[in-house]
Structure formats: structure tokens, C-alpha cells
N, C-alpha and C positions, 0 to 999 in steps of 0.2 A: 504494500500500500504506500509506503514512503516513496517508492520509485514513481508511483502515479502522482503523488503530490509534488514531488520535486520537478516533475516534467511538465507542469501546467503551461509555462510560457512556450516551451518548445513544441508542445502538443498542438498549438494553433496551426503551425505550418504542417505538421504531420497529418492532422485531421483534414485539413483543407486539400492536401495533395495526395495523401496516402490511402484513404478509404476507397473501397471499390464501389464505384457508382457508374452506371452506363451514362456516358455523355459524349457529345460530339468531340472528335479528336482535337479540334482547334479551339474548343471552348474550355477555358481554364477557370471560369467563374463558377463558384459554388455558393449554395446557401446552407445554413445549418439545418433548415427544415427538410432538405431533400434526403438526408441520411436516415435510413431505417435501422431498427435494431439489428436486422439481419446483416446490414453493411458493417456495423460496429462489431458484431459477434463473429463475423468471418475473419476479421483481422486476428493476427496472432501476436502473442508476447507483448513486446513494448509498443507495437502499433495500436493494439487494443487498449493498453494502459493509457497511451497518449490520447486516444479518442475520448475515453471516459474522463480523463483529466481535463481535456478541452471543454467538455460539457460542464464540468464543475466550475471551471474558470469563466465560461460564458455566463453562467448564472450569477457568479460573484460580481462580474462586471455589470450585468443588468441590474443587480441590486445596489450597485454603487458602493460595494464594500470590498475590502481586501482581507478581512478577518474570517477565519474559519476554524472549526474544531476538528482535529484529526479523527476522533472517535465517531463523530457525526458523519464525516466524509466516508469513513470505512463502511458504516452501516448503509449509507446511501448508495455506495458503489455495489455492495452486495445485493441490495434491493433492485438496483438498476439491472444487474446481470440476470438475476432471477426473473424479473419481469420481461426482459428482452428475450430470454430463452423461451418463455411461455408465449410471447407475442412478437414473433420476428417481423411481422409486417407493420408494426406501429412505428411512427416516427421517433427516433432516438431522443430528440429534444422534448417531445411530448411526454415520454416516459420519465425523463429526468425532471421535468416540471412537476409532474404528479408526485414524485418522490420528495421533492424539495418543499412541498406545501407544508 
């Protein structure tokens, strides 16, 4: 989990460029909303960690905060993974939003 938390800044680039999403070869623009749970869960190792860390950072930024609790993020990450495994077609950002309520 510490690896996930330490990679929040770097994960923005990895999530934007590394997740597998069908898109036109010349279109490098992405939106957070286009990634499904399936896209995130198909990633392996540090790429998956970075994608999840990106989502945590995305919501920290949306909330205007830079403070977080490690235990809370660990629980949210576990809940995100469980929910995504059960619902691969859901948008990853929607799943994380539900968990962070």
C-alpha cells in the first residue's frame, strides 16, 4: 500500500498513458471517466497500483485537500478492488466516488 501512496504524483502520467483503452491511434487525449474497472483491473503490478493511486489523488484534488489517512486509503483501495472485480463494466471513477462518500 505504501508503494501506491508514494506513487500518486507519478501515477497521473501512468494512468493517462498506460491503461488499456481502445482509442484512435492518433488521439492521445483521455478522460478519467472513460476508464472502466475492467481497464484498471487488467493492469498488473505497479501499473494497477498507479491507476488506483491516481484515482485517490484525483479525489484529493477535487476536494481541495492534500491531507489523507493511510488506514483510510488502504480500506478504500481494498473496497475499490473488490467492487471492481464484482462490477468490471462500471466506470472506475464512479466506483471510487461511491467508496469515498
